[in-house]
C-alpha positions, 0 to 999 in steps of 0.5 A, spaced: 411 686 575 406 691 571 404 698 573 399 703 571 402 710 573 398 716 573 400 724 574 395 729 574 398 734 579 399 740 575 397 742 568 401 736 565 396 730 564 400 723 564 399 716 564 404 710 563 404 702 563 411 699 566 412 692 565 418 687 567 423 693 567 420 696 561 416 702 560 411 700 554 407 706 553 407 713 556 401 718 554 403 725 556 399 732 554 400 739 557 394 743 555 389 747 558 383 742 558 381 739 565 384 732 567 377 730 568 376 731 560 383 727 558 385 722 564 380 717 562 380 717 555 388 717 555 388 711 559 383 708 554 388 709 549 394 706 552 390 700 554 387 699 547 394 700 543 397 695 548 391 690 548 392 690 555 387 687 560 387 692 566 386 685 571 393 684 569 396 690 572 399 689 579 398 696 582 396 703 580 402 708 582 399 715 582 402 722 584 399 723 591 401 731 591 403 736 592 400 740 586 394 743 583 388 741 588 383 739 583 388 735 579 390 731 585 383 730 586 382 727 579 388 723 579 386 720 586 379 719 584 381 715 578 386 711 581 381 709 587 376 708 582 380 703 578 383 700 585 376 698 587 374 695 580 380 691 579 382 690 586 389 692 586 393 696 591 395 704 590 402 706 590 402 713 593 408 717 590 410 724 592 409 728 586 416 732 587 420 726 588 417 723 581 419 730 578 426 729 581 427 722 578 426 724 571 434 726 572 436 719 574 443 719 574 446 726 575 451 727 581 448 735 581 443 737 586 436 736 583 431 742 585 424 741 582 420 748 583 412 747 582 408 754 582 404 754 588 402 761 587 403 766 592 410 766 591 411 759 594 413 753 591 412 746 592 419 743 592 425 739 595 432 737 594 435 731 591 441 727 588 443 721 586 449 717 589 453 711 585 452 704 589 455 699 586 452 697 579 446 702 581 444 709 582 441 711 589 436 716 589 437 721 595 432 725 598 436 731 601 430 735 603 423 732 603 418 735 599 414 741 602 411 748 600 416 754 601 417 761 599 422 761 593 428 765 597 427 759 602 429 754 598 434 757 594 438 759 601 437 751 602 440 750 595 446 755 596 448 751 603 448 744 600 451 746 594 457 748 598 459 741 599 458 739 592 462 741 585 456 739 580 452 744 581 444 744 581 439 743 576 432 746 576 426 743 573 418 744 574 413 749 571 415 754 577 421 755 572 417 760 568 415 764 574 421 764 578 427 764 573 429 771 575 429 770 582 433 764 581 438 768 577 439 773 582 440 769 588 443 762 586 450 762 588 452 755 585 453 753 578 446 751 575 442 749 569 435 748 567 433 741 565 431 740 558 424 741 555 423 733 555 424 732 562 422 739 565 415 737 568 411 731 570 411 724 567 407 718 569 413 714 567 417 717 573 411 716 577 411 708 575 419 707 576 419 710 583 412 706 584 415 700 582 421 701 587 416 703 593 412 697 591 417 692 592 419 695 599 412 694 601 409 701 600 402 701 598 395 702 600 388 700 599 384 704 594 379 706 601 385 708 605 388 713 599 388 720 600 392 726 596 397 730 600 396 737 599 401 740 604 397 746 605 390 749 605 386 750 599 384 758 597 377 756 600 380 753 606 385 759 607 379 764 606 374 760 611 380 760 616 381 768 615 373 769 616 373 765 622 379 769 625 375 776 623 369 774 627 
């Protein structure tokens, strides 16, 4: 099985190719250029390096959201365009789930925190559980937009039942670190820099699992999942209320 994976849900742009259980290439950049400038050239670079014919891929895995509205639109548009041209399905992978999957195998709680502005975060709570010869990925609290204090309260409650503590990761760490240190009651740590943010490799690894379960869609049907209104939509809604 061969997948192309894309994640442009945040500041990080990441592209990967996975083939037969091996990540053959991953190209990840965290820089201030827009994804419209970087994503297609990154795909071209990987394709050239691997001497890959994109017709060989079975599907395109993409971080479906939440995240940056612009970044998600660019990633989805790229995936949809490739889907139409190649005639391949899209595997929509929840962004927060994929970030958590970076920490495969840990028995700690995993709490990604993406900066959603306005003192909110895109977040969820996850862990892994040993099942015979593999680790099962468990979603304890599905991805959502929430106030930081709300998710920390939820983590504190779940952590009472576990001894391994919690690991935080995501670009929200820089923004919410002080609140975490003040409010968290369980043993905690922060993920190391190479696992801290979005990676297309994790999107692809989860995407392969979903694909084998029959979770995929056509390019025509694919839409990003924003979880909340954009600023422009919120302002429009407020204007309508005031009229």
